[in-house]
C-alpha positions in Angstrom: -9.8 72.4 34.5 -8.0 69.4 33.0 -10.0 67.0 30.9 -8.5 64.0 32.6 -7.1 63.3 36.1 -4.3 61.1 34.7 -2.7 60.4 31.4 -0.1 57.6 31.0 1.9 57.3 27.8 3.8 54.2 26.9 5.6 52.9 23.9 4.1 49.4 24.6 0.6 49.0 25.9 -1.2 45.6 26.1 -4.6 46.3 24.7 -7.3 43.8 23.6 -6.2 44.4 20.0 -2.5 43.7 20.7 0.6 45.5 21.9 1.0 49.0 20.6 2.2 52.5 21.6 -0.7 54.3 23.2 -1.9 57.1 25.6 -4.2 56.0 28.3 -6.5 58.7 29.7 -8.2 58.3 33.0 -11.3 60.1 34.3 -13.1 59.2 37.6 -11.0 56.1 38.1 -11.9 54.6 34.7 -10.2 54.5 31.3 -11.9 57.3 29.4 -9.9 57.1 26.2 -7.2 55.0 24.5 -5.4 57.3 22.1 -2.3 57.4 20.0 1.1 57.7 21.7 1.6 61.1 20.1 -1.5 62.5 21.5 -1.2 64.9 24.5 -4.6 65.3 26.1 -4.9 67.7 29.1 -4.5 66.0 32.5 -3.8 66.9 36.1 -1.0 64.3 36.0 0.9 63.1 33.0 3.3 60.1 33.2 5.4 58.6 30.5 6.8 55.1 31.0 10.5 54.6 30.3 11.1 52.7 27.1 11.9 49.4 28.8 8.5 49.3 30.6 5.3 47.9 29.2 1.8 48.9 30.5 -0.3 45.9 31.4 -3.9 45.6 32.8 -4.0 44.9 36.5 -4.1 41.2 37.2 -7.2 39.5 38.5 -6.4 36.6 40.8 -9.5 34.5 41.4 -7.8 31.9 43.7 -6.6 33.4 46.9 -6.9 32.0 50.4 -6.8 35.0 52.7 -7.9 33.0 55.8 -9.4 35.9 57.7 -11.3 35.8 60.1 -10.4 32.9 62.3 -6.9 32.1 60.9 -5.6 35.6 60.4 -2.3 34.4 61.9 -2.0 32.4 58.6 -2.8 35.4 56.4 -5.0 38.4 56.5 -6.5 40.9 54.1 -4.1 43.7 55.0 -1.0 41.6 54.2 -2.5 39.6 51.3 -3.8 42.7 49.5 -0.5 44.5 50.0 1.4 41.6 48.5 -1.1 41.6 45.6 -0.6 45.2 44.9 3.2 44.8 44.9 2.8 42.0 42.4 0.5 43.8 39.9 -2.7 42.1 41.1 -5.5 44.7 41.5 -8.5 42.4 42.0 -8.6 39.2 44.1 -11.4 36.8 44.8 -11.1 35.2 48.2 -11.7 31.4 48.7 -14.4 30.3 51.2 -12.2 28.0 53.3 -9.4 28.2 55.8 -11.2 31.1 57.4 -13.4 30.5 60.5 -16.2 30.2 59.9 -16.0 29.2 56.3 -18.1 31.2 53.8 -20.8 28.6 53.5 -23.6 30.7 55.1 -25.0 34.3 54.8 -23.9 35.0 58.4 -20.4 33.8 57.7 -20.2 36.1 54.6 -21.5 39.0 56.6 -18.8 38.3 59.3 -16.1 38.2 56.7 -16.9 41.3 54.7 -15.9 43.9 57.4 -12.5 42.2 57.8 -11.8 42.7 54.1 -12.7 46.4 53.9 -9.9 48.9 53.4 -7.4 46.6 51.7 -4.9 47.6 49.1 -6.8 46.1 46.1 -10.4 45.2 45.3 -11.8 42.1 46.9 -14.6 39.7 46.0 -15.7 36.4 47.5 -16.5 32.8 46.6 -19.1 30.9 48.5 -18.7 27.3 49.5 -20.6 24.1 49.0 -20.4 21.5 51.7 -22.6 18.7 52.8 -25.8 20.1 54.4 -25.7 23.7 53.2 -27.6 23.4 49.9 -30.3 25.7 51.3 -27.8 28.5 51.7 -26.7 28.7 48.1 -29.5 30.9 46.8 -29.0 33.4 49.5 -25.3 33.6 49.1 -25.8 34.0 45.3 -28.2 36.9 45.9 -25.7 38.4 48.4 -23.1 38.7 45.7 -20.6 35.8 45.9 -19.1 35.1 42.4 -19.8 31.4 42.5 -19.3 28.4 44.8 -16.3 26.2 45.6 -16.5 22.5 46.4 -14.0 19.7 47.2 -14.3 16.1 45.9 -11.6 15.0 48.4 -10.7 16.0 52.0 -10.1 19.7 52.0 -7.5 19.6 54.8 -9.7 21.4 57.3 -12.6 19.7 59.1 -15.1 22.5 58.9 -15.2 22.4 55.0 -16.4 18.9 54.1 -16.1 17.3 50.7 -18.9 16.3 48.4 -19.7 12.6 47.8 -21.5 11.6 44.5 -24.9 12.3 45.9 -23.9 15.7 47.3 -22.3 16.7 44.1 -25.3 15.7 42.1 -27.6 17.8 44.3 -25.2 20.7 44.2 -25.0 20.7 40.5 -28.7 20.7 40.1 -28.9 23.8 42.4 -26.0 25.5 40.6 -27.8 25.0 37.3 -31.1 26.3 38.7 -29.3 29.5 39.9 -27.3 29.7 36.7 -24.2 30.0 39.0 -20.7 28.7 38.7 -19.2 25.7 40.6 -15.4 25.8 41.0 -14.0 22.4 42.0 -11.0 20.9 43.6 -11.1 17.8 41.6 -9.2 14.8 43.0 -10.7 11.4 43.6 -10.8 10.2 47.2 -10.9 6.5 46.3 -7.8 6.8 44.0 -5.9 8.6 46.8 -7.0 6.1 49.4 -5.6 3.3 47.3 -2.3 5.1 46.7 0.8 4.8 49.0 1.0 6.9 52.2 2.8 10.3 51.7 4.7 10.1 55.0 8.4 10.9 55.0 10.9 13.2 53.4 10.7 11.7 49.9 9.1 14.0 47.3 8.7 11.0 45.0 6.7 9.3 47.8 4.4 12.3 48.2 3.9 12.5 44.4 2.9 8.8 44.3 0.3 9.5 47.1 -1.6 11.8 44.7 -1.2 10.3 41.2 -2.5 12.0 38.0 -5.3 9.4 38.0 -6.8 11.1 41.1 -7.3 14.3 39.0 -8.3 12.6 35.8 -10.9 10.4 37.4 -12.5 13.2 39.5 -12.6 15.6 36.5 -14.2 12.9 34.3 -16.9 12.3 37.0 -17.4 16.0 37.5 -17.9 16.7 33.8 -20.3 13.9 33.3 -22.4 15.1 36.1 -22.2 18.8 34.9 -23.3 17.7 31.5 -26.3 15.9 32.9 -27.5 18.9 34.8 -26.4 21.6 32.3 -24.3 23.3 35.0 -21.3 25.5 34.5 -18.2 24.2 36.2 -14.6 25.2 36.5 -11.6 22.9 37.3 -9.3 24.5 39.8 -5.5 24.3 39.9 -5.0 21.7 37.2 -1.7 19.9 37.6 -2.4 16.8 35.5 -1.9 17.4 31.7 -3.4 14.0 31.1 -6.8 15.4 32.0 -6.8 17.9 29.1 -8.2 15.5 26.6 -11.1 14.8 28.9 -11.8 18.5 29.3 -11.5 19.0 25.5 -14.0 16.2 24.8 -16.5 17.4 27.3 -16.3 20.9 25.9 -16.8 19.6 22.4 -19.8 17.7 23.7 -21.4 20.9 25.0 -20.4 20.8 28.7 -19.8 24.3 30.1 -16.3 23.8 31.5 -13.3 25.9 32.0 -9.9 25.2 33.7 -7.1 27.1 35.4 -3.5 26.3 36.4 -1.1 28.0 38.6 2.4 29.6 38.4 4.0 26.8 40.4 2.8 24.1 38.0 4.1 26.1 35.1 7.5 26.8 36.8 8.6 23.8 38.8 8.7 20.1 38.0 8.9 17.1 40.3 12.4 16.1 39.0 13.8 19.3 40.6 12.0 19.2 44.0 14.5 18.2 46.7 13.5 15.6 49.3 12.4 17.3 52.5 11.6 20.6 50.8 8.1 20.9 52.1 7.8 24.5 50.8 6.9 22.8 47.5 4.0 20.8 48.9 0.6 21.6 47.4 -2.4 19.5 46.4 -2.6 18.4 43.7 1.2 18.1 43.7 3.8 19.6 41.3 4.1 16.9 38.7 6.9 15.9 36.3 8.2 18.0 33.4 6.0 16.2 30.9 2.9 17.5 32.8 4.4 21.0 33.0 5.0 21.0 29.3 1.4 19.7 28.7 -0.1 22.5 30.8 1.8 25.0 28.6 0.3 23.4 25.5 -3.1 23.6 27.2 -2.7 27.3 27.6 -1.5 27.7 24.0 -4.5 25.7 22.8 -7.0 27.6 24.9 -8.1 24.6 26.9 -6.8 26.4 30.0 -8.1 30.0 30.2 -6.6 31.3 33.5 -3.4 31.3 35.5 -4.0 32.2 39.2 -2.0 31.8 42.3 -3.8 29.4 44.6 -2.0 31.5 47.3 -2.5 29.2 50.4 -0.2 30.3 53.2 0.3 29.0 56.7 2.5 29.6 59.7 6.0 28.3 59.1 5.6 25.6 61.8 2.9 23.9 59.8 5.2 23.5 56.8 7.3 21.0 59.0 10.5 22.3 57.5 12.6 20.9 60.4 11.4 17.3 59.7 10.8 17.7 56.0 7.9 15.3 56.4 5.6 15.7 53.3 2.9 13.7 55.0 2.6 16.0 58.0 3.2 19.4 56.2 0.5 21.8 55.3 -0.1 21.8 51.5 -0.1 25.3 50.0 2.2 27.6 48.1 2.5 31.3 48.7 3.1 33.2 45.5 0.6 36.1 45.3 3.4 38.7 44.9 5.4 36.7 42.4 3.0 35.2 39.9 3.4 37.7 37.1 7.2 37.4 37.1 7.2 33.6 37.5 4.8 33.1 34.6 6.6 35.6 32.4 10.0 34.0 33.1 8.7 30.7 31.6 6.4 32.2 29.0 9.1 34.2 27.2 11.3 31.1 27.0 8.4 29.3 25.3 7.7 32.0 22.7 4.7 33.6 24.3 4.1 37.3 24.5 2.9 39.5 27.3 -0.4 39.8 25.5 -0.7 36.0 26.2 0.2 36.5 29.8 -2.3 39.3 30.2 -5.0 37.1 28.7 -4.3 34.3 31.1 -3.8 36.4 34.3 -6.1 39.3 33.7 -8.8 38.9 31.1 -9.3 35.2 31.6 -9.9 35.3 35.4 -12.1 38.4 35.1 -14.3 36.6 32.5 -14.3 33.4 34.7 -15.7 35.2 37.8 -17.8 37.6 35.8 -16.1 40.8 37.0 -16.8 43.4 34.3 -14.6 46.5 34.1 -11.5 44.5 35.0 -8.8 42.7 33.2 -8.2 44.8 30.1 -6.9 48.2 29.0 -10.0 49.5 27.2 -12.3 52.5 27.5 -14.9 52.0 30.2 -12.8 49.7 32.3 -11.3 50.6 35.7 -7.9 52.2 35.4 -6.2 49.2 37.0 -2.7 49.2 35.4 0.7 47.8 35.9 4.1 49.2 34.7 6.2 46.1 34.1 9.9 46.0 33.2 9.9 42.7 31.2 13.6 42.6 30.7 14.8 43.2 34.2 15.5 40.3 36.5 15.7 39.8 40.3 16.4 37.1 42.8 13.6 36.3 45.2 14.4 37.5 48.7 11.7 36.2 51.1 12.3 39.2 53.4 10.9 41.5 50.6 7.6 39.6 50.3 4.5 41.3 51.7 2.4 38.3 52.6 2.4 37.4 56.2 4.8 34.4 56.2 7.6 34.5 53.7 7.9 30.7 53.1 8.1 30.1 49.4 9.7 27.6 47.0 10.7 30.7 44.9 13.2 31.7 47.5 16.6 32.3 45.8 15.2 31.8 42.4 16.0 34.4 39.6 12.9 35.6 37.8 12.5 37.9 34.8 10.2 40.8 34.9 9.8 43.4 37.6 6.6 45.3 38.6 7.6 48.9 38.8 4.2 50.5 39.6 0.6 49.5 40.1 -2.4 51.7 39.8 -5.9 51.0 41.2 -8.5 53.1 39.5 -5.8 55.5 38.4 -4.2 55.9 41.9 -0.9 54.4 43.0 -2.0 51.1 44.6 0.9 51.0 47.1 0.5 54.6 48.3 -2.5 54.0 50.6 -5.2 51.3 51.0 -8.0 52.1 48.5 -9.5 48.7 47.8 -13.2 48.2 47.5 -15.4 45.1 48.1 -16.9 43.7 45.0 -20.2 41.8 44.6 -21.7 39.8 41.8 -24.9 41.5 40.6 -27.6 40.2 38.2 -26.1 42.1 35.4 -22.5 41.8 36.4 -20.4 42.9 39.4 -20.5 46.1 41.4 -19.1 47.7 44.5 -20.6 46.3 47.6 -22.7 48.7 49.6 -21.1 49.8 52.9 
């Protein structure tokens, strides 16, 4: 009998110690050994990557709006997880809003879990913090959510309310008591209320309606409150580079804060967004090139530790493409299948390596959510792997995207880097749905019991 079920040999493997030739041996769905490229251990299956392909850890996307149940016509677990697998994402953590009911109670979590079973990749869940549900947080925490999401501004859906100063203070006290994580959409409602209306086709007008000060003010308020309570917080989808000094100062002062950004903020800039092109609308908005450059510096400096999709789809009609009205259009960008290629396209031009990309898109998000056994090619971890041709290029054809509605600002854009194969626990991820549900446990994360 063969010692291993699978051996993959590659001339370039992204490991925690750097990129090197290696042989990855898999037993019982986990990486059992990481050997020299010249080694030839016995295995049921042996695969050798072509010289132009590099082996990456499966990506971990901790910011995905799947919207099922309740708004499955927007997106569902079957379509979202298939898109993830095609894009090299092997673990995703689902956001608690845009589904009905939102994941703000134990009963809502129990209703959602069956809909997520049998996907193409592994799935975990965030809980939500809204006014009035403070008493639910401890139960959700015990039930295995990986942390809690809150908004400091209107979420866009009436069933997921935002936290005022008093609500935020109470939530942080409970988060600290639970030693949990609060992940926050940080924009300041008062700054936005004082800004111009976003109505119309002008992208400059929409951008002015949500200025950088909205993020900067909200983040400063969040970090001051987090420091007071000793709570761990995470800033979601950072678009304003001018908030980075605030985050750096808070961290230096002992506040437990991390931050993420998204492929669209690292790829696009406001100067390039056409008027009426509502497929680019998201909140916070895609800002100017100076902010994009600043976010890249934040990644290089380690102030930003994760790059995740904020995949937030909707039916095409809600994007108001006929009118091009940014004020009326739903804000959200669909990119779950394209994130790795989009980030690599920009990263390589800025002198970054695929080891950097793997740290931002695999190890960093896994550490953020506390999902052990994910995000790195190292013995003991799940054999979640991606064969990536980092020199090949392709033009984005929406018809080839697997998420439910192929509306995307990447349409027609040429990206560098093609996902050739994805493995989930050593099995081809696109051959058959084999995803599991994940739950946070006291000593880490595990598979949710049936």
